[in-house]
LUMPANU-827228 format. One record per atom (N, C-alpha, C): residue number from 1; residue in one letter; atom name; x, y, z. Coordinates in Angstrom, 2 decimals. Each point is the difference from the previous one (the first is absolute). Example, Ala and Ser with C-alpha at 12.3 -4.5 7.8 and 13.67 -1.06 7.14 Angstrom:
2
  num  residuo  atomo       xx       yy       zz
    1        A      N    13.19    -5.69     7.80
    1        A     CA    -0.89     1.19     0.00
    1        A      C     0.90     1.20     0.00
    2        S      N    -0.35     1.05    -0.72
    2        S     CA     0.82     1.19     0.06
    2        S      C    -0.77     1.09     0.73
end
This chain:
112
  num  residuo  atomo       xx       yy       zz
    1        M      N    15.13   -46.21   -85.25
    1        M     CA     0.15    -0.88     1.16
    1        M      C    -0.79     0.56     1.17
    2        S      N    -0.70    -0.84     0.68
    2        S     CA    -0.81     0.41     1.16
    2        S      C     0.87     0.28     1.16
    3        R      N    -0.60     0.79     1.01
    3        R     CA     0.82     0.32     1.20
    3        R      C     0.28    -1.33     0.71
    4        R      N    -0.92    -0.95     0.02
    4        R     CA     0.25    -1.26     0.70
    4        R      C     1.22    -0.69    -0.65
    5        E      N     0.12    -0.01    -1.30
    5        E     CA     1.13    -0.63    -0.64
    5        E      C     1.30     0.75     0.25
    6        R      N    -0.06     1.34     0.04
    6        R     CA     1.19     0.76     0.30
    6        R      C     0.44    -0.28     1.42
    7        I      N    -0.92    -0.03     0.93
    7        I     CA     0.41    -0.32     1.44
    7        I      C     0.57    -1.35     0.07
    8        R      N    -0.61    -0.95    -0.63
    8        R     CA     0.51    -1.35     0.00
    8        R      C     1.43    -0.10    -0.60
    9        E      N     0.24     0.69    -1.13
    9        E     CA     1.29     0.00    -0.64
    9        E      C     1.04     0.64     0.89
   10        S      N    -0.31     1.16     0.61
   10        S     CA     0.93     0.67     0.85
   10        S      C     0.40    -0.82     1.17
   11        L      N    -0.99    -0.55     0.66
   11        L     CA     0.34    -0.86     1.16
   11        L      C     0.69    -1.30    -0.31
   12        Q      N    -0.33    -0.61    -1.15
   12        Q     CA     0.70    -1.19    -0.41
   12        Q      C     1.50     0.32    -0.25
   13        T      N     0.29     1.11    -0.62
   13        T     CA     1.35     0.43    -0.18
   13        T      C     0.76     0.29     1.31
   14        L      N    -0.67     0.69     0.88
   14        L     CA     0.62     0.44     1.25
   14        L      C     0.20    -1.15     0.96
   15        L      N    -1.04    -0.85     0.14
   15        L     CA     0.00    -0.98     1.15
   15        L      C     0.33    -1.43    -0.44
   16        S      N    -0.06    -0.35    -1.29
   16        S     CA     0.11    -1.42    -0.37
   16        S      C    -0.82    -0.84     0.94
   17        P      N    -1.24     0.26     0.16
   17        P     CA    -0.85    -0.65     0.94
   17        P      C    -0.29    -1.49    -0.30
   18        T      N    -0.19    -0.82     1.06
   18        T     CA    -0.40    -1.38    -0.15
   18        T      C    -1.42    -0.02    -0.11
   19        H      N    -0.75     1.03     0.39
   19        H     CA    -1.51     0.12    -0.14
   19        H      C    -0.29     1.50    -0.13
   20        L      N    -0.83     0.33    -0.92
   20        L     CA    -0.41     1.41    -0.23
   20        L      C    -1.40     0.06    -0.46
   21        E      N    -0.88     0.72     0.69
   21        E     CA    -1.39     0.28    -0.38
   21        E      C    -0.15     1.47    -0.06
   22        V      N    -0.58     0.45    -1.10
   22        V     CA    -0.29     1.46    -0.12
   22        V      C    -1.50     0.08    -0.30
   23        I      N    -0.77     0.38     0.91
   23        I     CA    -1.51     0.01    -0.14
   23        I      C    -0.57     1.39    -0.05
   24        D      N    -0.70     0.31    -1.04
   24        D     CA    -0.67     1.27    -0.17
   24        D      C    -1.28     0.00     0.88
   25        E      N    -0.03     0.76     1.04
   25        E     CA    -1.15     0.07     0.92
   25        E      C    -0.79     1.29    -0.21
   26        S      N     0.27     0.72    -1.07
   26        S     CA    -0.69     1.25    -0.24
   26        S      C    -1.52    -0.12    -0.02
   27        H      N    -0.51    -1.13    -0.43
   27        H     CA    -1.44    -0.18    -0.01
   27        H      C    -0.59    -0.05     1.38
   28        M      N     0.79    -0.12     1.03
   28        M     CA    -0.45     0.02     1.41
   28        M      C    -0.12     1.38     0.51
   29        H      N     0.35     1.00    -0.71
   29        H     CA     0.08     1.34     0.47
   29        H      C    -0.91     0.92    -0.85
   30        S      N    -0.19     1.20     0.50
   30        S     CA    -0.87     0.96    -0.66
   30        S      C     0.84     0.81    -0.97
   31        V      N     0.33    -0.62    -1.18
   31        V     CA     0.86     0.57    -1.03
   31        V      C    -0.71    -0.39    -1.32
   32        P      N     0.34     0.77    -1.08
   32        P     CA    -0.59    -0.26    -1.28
   32        P      C     0.44    -1.39    -0.48
   33        E      N    -0.91    -0.61    -0.81
   33        E     CA     0.38    -1.35    -0.56
   33        E      C     1.27     0.14    -0.78
   34        G      N     0.88    -0.95     0.06
   34        G     CA     1.26    -0.09    -0.64
   34        G      C     1.07     0.97     0.58
   35        A      N    -0.22     0.44     1.19
   35        A     CA     0.95     0.98     0.63
   35        A      C     1.39    -0.63     0.26
   36        E      N     0.09    -1.29     0.23
   36        E     CA     1.31    -0.57     0.38
   36        E      C     0.69     0.77     1.04
   37        S      N    -0.63     0.31     1.11
   37        S     CA     0.54     0.85     1.00
   37        S      C     0.30    -0.68     1.36
   38        H      N    -0.55    -1.17     0.28
   38        H     CA     0.13    -0.66     1.22
   38        H      C     0.44    -1.41    -0.33
   39        F      N     1.22    -0.45     0.62
   39        F     CA     0.48    -1.30    -0.27
   39        F      C     0.42    -0.70     1.29
   40        K      N    -0.03    -1.27    -0.03
   40        K     CA     0.52    -0.87     1.12
   40        K      C     1.16    -0.80    -0.61
   41        V      N     1.12     0.05     0.69
   41        V     CA     1.21    -0.75    -0.43
   41        V      C     0.38    -1.03     1.07
   42        V      N     0.13    -1.25    -0.43
   42        V     CA     0.52    -1.01     0.82
   42        V      C     1.37    -0.40    -0.61
   43        A      N     1.08     0.30     0.72
   43        A     CA     1.29    -0.26    -0.55
   43        A      C     0.79    -0.89     1.02
   44        V      N     0.62    -1.03    -0.49
   44        V     CA     0.83    -0.91     0.74
   44        V      C     1.40     0.00    -0.64
   45        S      N     1.00     0.45     0.79
   45        S     CA     1.29     0.18    -0.62
   45        S      C     1.09    -0.14     1.05
   46        A      N     1.03    -0.65    -0.33
   46        A     CA     1.24    -0.14     0.90
   46        A      C     0.56     1.42     0.22
   47        R      N    -0.19     0.92    -0.88
   47        R     CA     0.51     1.37     0.16
   47        R      C    -0.56     0.63     1.26
   48        F      N    -1.12    -0.45     0.56
   48        F     CA    -0.61     0.67     1.12
   48        F      C     0.75    -0.46     1.32
   49        A      N     0.81    -1.01    -0.05
   49        A     CA     0.61    -0.55     1.20
   49        A      C     0.83     1.05     0.80
   50        D      N     0.58     0.97    -0.66
   50        D     CA     0.82     1.01     0.60
   50        D      C    -0.80     1.23     0.33
   51        H      N    -1.31    -0.03    -0.11
   51        H     CA    -0.84     1.18     0.23
   51        H      C    -1.05    -0.26     0.99
   52        K      N    -0.32     0.94     0.97
   52        K     CA    -1.16    -0.11     0.78
   52        K      C    -1.18     0.50    -0.81
   53        L      N    -1.17    -0.12     0.51
   53        L     CA    -1.23     0.25    -0.76
   53        L      C     0.00     1.38    -0.65
   54        V      N     0.41     1.07     0.71
   54        V     CA    -0.04     1.37    -0.62
   54        V      C     1.08     0.02    -1.03
   55        G      N     1.10    -0.61     0.04
   55        G     CA     1.02     0.01    -1.05
   55        G      C    -0.47    -0.74    -1.20
   56        R      N    -0.75    -1.05     0.14
   56        R     CA    -0.63    -0.74    -1.10
   56        R      C    -0.92     0.77    -0.77
   57        H      N    -0.85     0.74     0.75
   57        H     CA    -1.00     0.83    -0.63
   57        H      C     0.67     1.25    -0.66
   58        R      N     0.98     0.54     0.53
   58        R     CA     0.74     1.10    -0.69
   58        R      C     0.62    -0.46    -1.25
   59        L      N     0.56    -1.21     0.01
   59        L     CA     0.64    -0.53    -1.16
   59        L      C    -1.03    -0.14    -1.20
   60        V      N    -1.18    -0.53     0.30
   60        V     CA    -1.00    -0.19    -0.97
   60        V      C    -0.56     1.36    -0.43
   61        N      N    -0.30     0.90     0.97
   61        N     CA    -0.57     1.31    -0.40
   61        N      C     0.97     0.78    -0.87
   62        Q      N     1.33    -0.05     0.33
   62        Q     CA     0.97     0.74    -0.83
   62        Q      C     0.05    -0.58    -1.44
   63        A      N    -0.14    -1.34    -0.13
   63        A     CA    -0.01    -0.59    -1.30
   63        A      C    -1.24     0.36    -0.81
   64        L      N    -1.05     0.44     0.65
   64        L     CA    -1.19     0.39    -0.62
   64        L      C    -0.32     1.45     0.03
   65        K      N     1.02     0.76     0.25
   65        K     CA    -0.15     1.50     0.16
   65        K      C    -0.64     0.62    -1.26
   66        S      N     0.31    -0.39    -1.18
   66        S     CA    -0.54     0.60    -1.20
   66        S      C    -1.49    -0.37    -0.08
   67        E      N    -0.44    -1.20     0.51
   67        E     CA    -1.39    -0.37     0.00
   67        E      C    -0.77     0.91     0.94
   68        F      N     0.56     0.29     1.16
   68        F     CA    -0.69     0.94     0.95
   68        F      C    -0.11     1.34    -0.59
   69        E      N     0.95     0.43    -0.78
   69        E     CA     0.00     1.31    -0.63
   69        E      C    -0.97     0.13    -1.15
   70        S      N    -0.43    -1.21    -0.48
   70        S     CA    -0.91     0.05    -1.17
   70        S      C    -1.36    -0.64     0.28
   71        G      N    -0.43     0.05     1.29
   71        G     CA    -1.35    -0.36     0.34
   71        G      C    -0.21    -1.21     0.91
   72        L      N     1.06    -0.77     0.34
   72        L     CA    -0.18    -0.99     1.00
   72        L      C    -0.32     0.65     1.32
   73        H      N    -1.10    -0.39     0.65
   73        H     CA    -0.50     0.72     1.22
   73        H      C     0.39    -0.82     1.23
   74        A      N    -0.23    -1.32    -0.04
   74        A     CA     0.24    -0.82     1.21
   74        A      C     0.54    -1.33    -0.39
   75        L      N     0.89    -0.53     0.92
   75        L     CA     0.63    -1.23    -0.18
   75        L      C     0.05    -0.76     1.29
   76        A      N    -0.74    -1.06     0.05
   76        A     CA     0.01    -0.91     1.16
   76        A      C     1.13    -1.01    -0.22
   77        L      N     0.96     0.09     0.90
   77        L     CA     1.27    -0.83    -0.17
   77        L      C    -0.04    -1.15     1.02
   78        H      N     0.31    -1.19    -0.46
   78        H     CA     0.22    -1.18     0.78
   78        H      C     1.39    -0.59    -0.49
   79        T      N     1.03     0.21     0.78
   79        T     CA     1.35    -0.27    -0.49
   79        T      C     0.63    -0.99     1.02
   80        W      N     0.38    -1.12    -0.51
   80        W     CA     0.52    -1.03     0.85
   80        W      C     1.29    -0.69    -0.63
   81        T      N     0.84    -0.55     0.85
   81        T     CA     1.04    -0.87    -0.48
   81        T      C    -0.62    -1.35    -0.28
   82        P      N     0.68    -0.87    -0.77
   82        P     CA    -0.52    -1.35    -0.23
   82        P      C    -0.39    -0.77     1.28
   83        E      N     0.80     0.16     1.01
   83        E     CA    -0.23    -0.69     1.26
   83        E      C    -1.31     0.49     0.65
   84        E      N    -0.09     1.34     0.02
   84        E     CA    -1.23     0.62     0.64
   84        E      C    -1.28    -0.38    -0.81
   85        W      N     0.15    -0.15    -1.32
   85        W     CA    -1.08    -0.35    -0.83
   85        W      C    -0.50    -1.42     0.36
   86        L      N     0.90    -0.89     0.28
   86        L     CA    -0.34    -1.34     0.39
   86        L      C    -0.68    -0.01     1.29
   87        E      N     0.40     0.88     0.88
   87        E     CA    -0.61     0.12     1.33
   87        E      C    -1.44     0.50    -0.11
   88        K      N    -0.28     0.76    -1.06
   88        K     CA    -1.29     0.53    -0.26
   88        K      C    -0.92    -1.05    -0.80
   89        A      N     0.62    -1.11    -0.30
   89        A     CA    -0.68    -1.03    -0.77
   89        A      C    -0.28     0.46    -1.41
   90        G      N     0.77     0.95    -0.48
   90        G     CA    -0.20     0.47    -1.37
   90        G      C    -1.27     0.75    -0.26
   91        V      N    -0.51     0.61     1.01
   91        V     CA    -1.24     0.82    -0.13
   91        V      C     0.16     1.44     0.58
   92        A      N    -0.41     0.95    -0.81
   92        A     CA     0.00     1.37     0.40
   92        A      C    -1.40     0.36     0.53
   93        P      N    -0.10     0.97     0.92
   93        P     CA    -1.30     0.41     0.46
   93        P      C    -0.81     0.72    -1.06
   94        D      N    -1.36    -0.09     0.12
   94        D     CA    -0.83     0.73    -0.92
   94        D      C     0.05     1.51     0.41
   95        S      N    -0.21     0.85    -1.02
   95        S     CA    -0.11     1.37     0.27
   95        S      C    -1.32     0.36     0.61
   96        P      N    -0.03     0.99     0.93
   96        P     CA    -1.27     0.37     0.63
   96        P      C    -0.82     0.80    -0.96
   97        P      N    -1.33     0.00     0.23
   97        P     CA    -0.78     0.85    -0.93
   97        P      C     0.32     1.51     0.17
   98        C      N    -0.14     0.70    -1.11
   98        C     CA     0.25     1.51     0.07
   98        C      C    -1.18     0.66     0.66
   99        L      N     0.20     0.83     0.97
   99        L     CA    -1.05     0.79     0.55
   99        L      C     0.09     1.48    -0.32
  100        G      N     1.11     0.46    -0.63
  100        G     CA     0.13     1.39    -0.29
  100        G      C    -0.37     0.35    -1.35
  101        G      N    -0.68     1.16    -0.16
  101        G     CA    -0.23     0.53    -1.29
  101        G      C    -1.28    -0.42    -0.67
  102        S      N    -0.67    -1.05     0.44
  102        S     CA    -1.25    -0.43    -0.62
  102        S      C    -1.16     0.36     0.77
  103        K      N    -1.15     0.21    -0.61
  103        K     CA    -1.20     0.33     0.77
  103        K      C    -0.45    -1.10     0.92
  104        A      N     0.13    -1.20    -0.42
  104        A     CA    -0.34    -1.19     0.77
  104        A      C     0.92    -0.15     1.23
  105        G      N     1.29     0.27    -0.22
  105        G     CA     0.93    -0.06     1.16
  105        G      C    -0.28     1.20     0.97
  106        A      N    -0.29     1.13    -0.48
  106        A     CA    -0.16     1.15     0.82
  106        A      C    -1.29    -0.24     0.84
  107        S      N    -1.10    -0.51    -0.60
  107        S     CA    -1.18    -0.16     0.78
  107        S      C     0.22    -1.16     1.01
  108        A      N     0.76    -0.99    -0.30
  108        A     CA     0.29    -1.10     0.93
  108        A      C     0.79     0.49     1.16
  109        I      N     0.87     0.92    -0.22
  109        I     CA     0.85     0.57     1.13
  109        I      C    -0.88     0.81     0.82
  110        G      N    -0.91     0.78    -0.58
  110        G     CA    -0.86     0.86     0.84
  110        G      C    -0.94    -0.76     0.89
  111        K      N    -0.29    -1.29    -0.34
  111        K     CA    -0.89    -0.85     0.79
  111        K      C     0.66    -0.57     1.28
  112        H      N     1.30     0.04     0.07
  112        H     CA     0.68    -0.63     1.11
  112        H      C     0.25     1.02     1.10
end
């Protein structure tokens, strides 16, 4: 089972989400092909209603602790209640381009 599938399964069990996206963004970073190290998660769940943003992220990070211990490096989290998701018109923001670790990013930073 891929890391993406394990993340999806863990969050599905924990959150019973009304909407869940698990996107492997490793290709956007300076990592070996197939690394499965950088992910974006968009999760919409009523379970978030009793948590502020930091609490929501802690809940997700704790559920994925074993993934972090086995090579998950970064997790972009977008966590909303169903009501908040409607306010966002059902759209999560795009992830910014990676500027760290790659030669292209390093030279671009040096030019500014």
